[in-house]
Structure formats: C-alpha cells, structure tokens
N, C-alpha and C positions, 0 to 999 in steps of 0.2 A: 300356476305360471297366476303371476303378479303384472296384471297391464300397465307396459311402461317402464316396466323396473329393469335395469340394464344393469348383469351378471357380468363382472371384470373377470374374468380368470386371468392366475399371473403363476407360475412354475417358479418355483425359488429351489436356487441352487448354491450356497454360498455366495451370498449376495450385499453382503452386509455393509458395503461400501457405497450402492446405489440406493437403497431401499428407502430411507429416508426423503430422496427425493422423487422417489416412483409414488410412495403414499401422498404426499402432497401434490402431488397432478391432478388425485381424486379428489383432494379436501379441496382443489381450488378450484373443482367442474363447476360452471355457471350451471349445468345440467345438477340438480342435486337426489334422485330419485334412481340411485345407485347402489348396488352392492360390489363389496372387493372379494372375490375369495382365492386367497393367498394357498395353495396347495406346494406345503414342503418337502422336496425331495429327500430328503433327512440330510439337510445341511447338518455341517459340521464345523459352523462359525457363530455370530451370534442373530440369525436373520429371525429367529424363532423370538429369542426375546424383543427384538425392537418390532415383529410384527402385532405378538402380543399385548405387550405399550399401548401401540395406538389403539389396537381392538377396544382396550379400556375402558377410552376417551370416545371412538366411535362406534357402535355397534354394527352398522355399515358393514366396517371391517370386518372381515374372518379369517381364523385360522386354520389347516390342516393338513396332518402332515402324514406322507405315508409309511407305509409299516415296513418299505425297504425302494433303495433308488431305483427308477424304474426307466430315467430319462424323461424329457419335458412333453411327449406323446401320453404317454399314461398320467403325468400330474395334469396338464389340461383338462384329459376325459375325465378324470377324477371331480375336476373342476366343473365341468359340463352337467356331470352326474346331480350335483352338490347345488347347482344353480336353480334360482326360482325366478327368473326374471324371466319378459317376454324377450326382451331382448340379448345377445351374447356376444360378448368382446373381447381380445386378448389384449395384454401388455403384456412386454419381458420386465424382468425386475429391475432393467437398467435400459429404460428407455424412455422415453417422455411425449407427454400432450401436451398440445396447445389447450390453454384454458376452458374453449366452449368447444372442444370435439365433440362429445356427448351428444351437447345438445344440437348442432347443426347435419350431427350425423342422422340424428334418429329424424329430424325435419326431413332432410331429404327422403329418408326410406319411407316416411308417411307421403309424402309428395311422390313419389315414382312407385308406393306398392309394390316394393320389392323385397324378395325375402335374402339377397346377399348383396352388400355395398363393401366398396373400400376406399381408400383416398389418397391423396397426395402426400408423400413426407420429405423429410430432407437428412442426410449423411450428418452427424455430429462426432467431433473425437471423442476422445473417453471423458473429458469435462462436460460434454453436453455442446460444446460451441459450436455452432452450426460451421459447415465445410464449404457453403455455397453451392453443392450438388444436388439438386432437387429432381425426383421421380413424379413425371405429375401421370397421375391417374387416366385411364383412358375413359369417353362416356360410357363404353359398353366394352365389355372383355369377355369371349366367347371361348368354349373347348379348345379348339384348334391353333387359335392365336395364342392362348396361353401355354400352348405345351413348344411354342416357340419362343417367346418371349413372356416370361411367368414376372410381371413386373407389382405383384401385389405381396406386401409387406403381413408378416399378421397382425402388427400393432395398428395397424390400417382397419381391419378388417372387422364386420357387423351384420350377424345372423339376426333377422327376424323366426322367430319359433312360430309363429302363426301362422306363418308361411314354409315353413321348413321342417322337416323331422329332426329330434334331435339324434337321434343314432346316424342318421347320414353325416353330420359334422364332426363325429369321433375321427379322432387321425391314426390312420396305422400307425405302427411302430418301429417303422422306418428311420433310421438312425441320419440324422443331418438334413434326411428334407419333408420330413411329417407335415409338415403346414402345405408344403406344396403339394403332398400326396393329397393331400382334404382338398385343396381350392379345385383341385382338375378332378377328383372325383365328384364334389358338388357341379362342375360344371359339366361334366361328362352323365350326370343325370339330368340334363337339359336346364338346368338352370343359369342366369345369366350372370356376372357379377359386373354390378351399376358402378360407375368412377365418379367421387366429388375431385375437379379440379384442384382444389382450395389446401393446401398444407396444413395440417393437425399436427403431426407427430413427426419427433425426432428418433434417428434410427443411430444410437454410437457406433462407432466401430471400434471394439474392442479387441486386440490382438489375442490369441490364445481362447479365445470364445466356442463355444459349440460349432457354429456354422464357420469358422477360422481354419477348418482341415481341408482344403479346397482337394486331393488326391480321395481324400475319403467322400467327399461329396459328388464328387464325379460316378466314383463308384455307385454309389447311392442311387442319382442319377439317372444312371444306366440300368439298374436294376427295377426303377420305378419305369420308366419307358418300356422295358422287354416285359417285366411280369404285370406289371401290376394294370399297364395302359394296352397291352399286349399289341403293341408296334413290330415289326420285323427288322431287321437289322438295319437295310437301308433306310427306313423311317426314323430308328432308333439314333441313328447316328447322323442324320439330317438336321432332327431337333434339337438335339443337344448342343451340337455345332451354334446352329443359331442363337440356341438361348447362352452358350457362352460368350457370344460375340456381344448379345443385347447387355448383357451383363458387365462387360468390361465396360461399353461406350457408358452404362449408369454410373461407372466409378472411376470414370475420367476425368 
C-alpha cells in the first residue's frame, strides 16, 4: 500500500463515447497522486484502444481486461485487487468529477479520521449538461437510515484502506444493486458514511444504462432486503417503499 495514493477503479464496457471525457477528469485533478485502473469487461468497441493510447502517455493510467464478461461488480473487485493505494474510489466510464474532488475528499477523510466518505452530486444529461437536480450528502449516514434512503452514489465514495479491510469493500455479484449492497454491508459492520455537502461529481442519466431497467432493479432490491440483509417481509416492503419514494423525490 502506497500512503496517500488514490486508486481509482473504473469498470468499462463499450464506453468509447465517454472515455476521453472521463480520463480528462483524472488528468485535470488538482490532486496528482493517483492511479486510474480501468478494468475492461470484454468491450467490443474501441474502449481498449483509447485507454491504451492514454496509458502510453501517462503511466498512472492502467489497463486490465477480464477473461470474460462478468458485470461491473466483478470488474470493480478486480480493480480493488490490483489497487496499490491507501485510498480507494470509484468512477463509472460515463461520469465526471470536479477538478478538486480528490484533493477535497482526502482532506475531509484525514480531518474526520474516517474509513468511509461520500459527497453530494448533481444529475446531468447524456452530454453532461447539469440538470439542476442535486443530491446533498448527509453529515452522517448509518445502516438503518441507508436501508430506507440510500443517497450514496458510487462515483462519490472513498475508502481509506488504513481503516477498513479490502475484503469488506468487495462487491457481491448482485445485478443492478451491487454498489448498494456494498455500502449496506460496510454500514452493517459498524462503519459510518461521513458525508461532504459539496458537489464534486456529475451523474449522467443515460437511457438503457445498467441501472435504467427499473423492474429488474426492484427485484434485485427485494432479494437484497430479504436474503442479504435478512429482513422479514413486512420490513422489506416498508424499506423498499420508502427507498422508492426517496428515489423518486431525488429525480423530480
């Protein structure tokens, strides 16, 4: 583990349209001590070529290709295995950060001495034009509240591996909700997610994306409540209802 190095994990699948913007997000960061680990989930477009070309110019950019397509959870887990940094954070291949995101989030984590942090974000359209709808992080988010209102976006999360075990942040391979399952697992194990109110990222709303199939997501969430979290039917229905209401309100 390299002290103060940030390992940025990016799963990639046919993301050539957005990759240049995403890579420039890293290159323009005010904090320079990072490595970007792109894990290609067997893309069939020019994603590999784009990443390799950038990696030749900047050794902080790393490329790895999975043996077979396994979904974002397995790709992120491979990235975590390859990571050398003290800090772990995540980026999707189609989202963007503010240029001071890493600098400010690391300052925050050191100040709070916390293992798990996240920050506010804003929705954007497919061209990354801000849509004016913002999700503001709470000062502290604990397990019971997260079950009913999980406002943590993957691209806002950072972990300090000096304070949390790598294995605990590995994502279960549960389609559509692998990230939510991970945050709940970490919180269930006694950690608190410390929130930063400032906006440091833009979440693109893209049709036909991994998270856009709402029915499948609902089925996965039900499985998550019942099987992973061990909630009874009534509690699962209650939490799922509140989670959906809160999700709708965030998008209005």
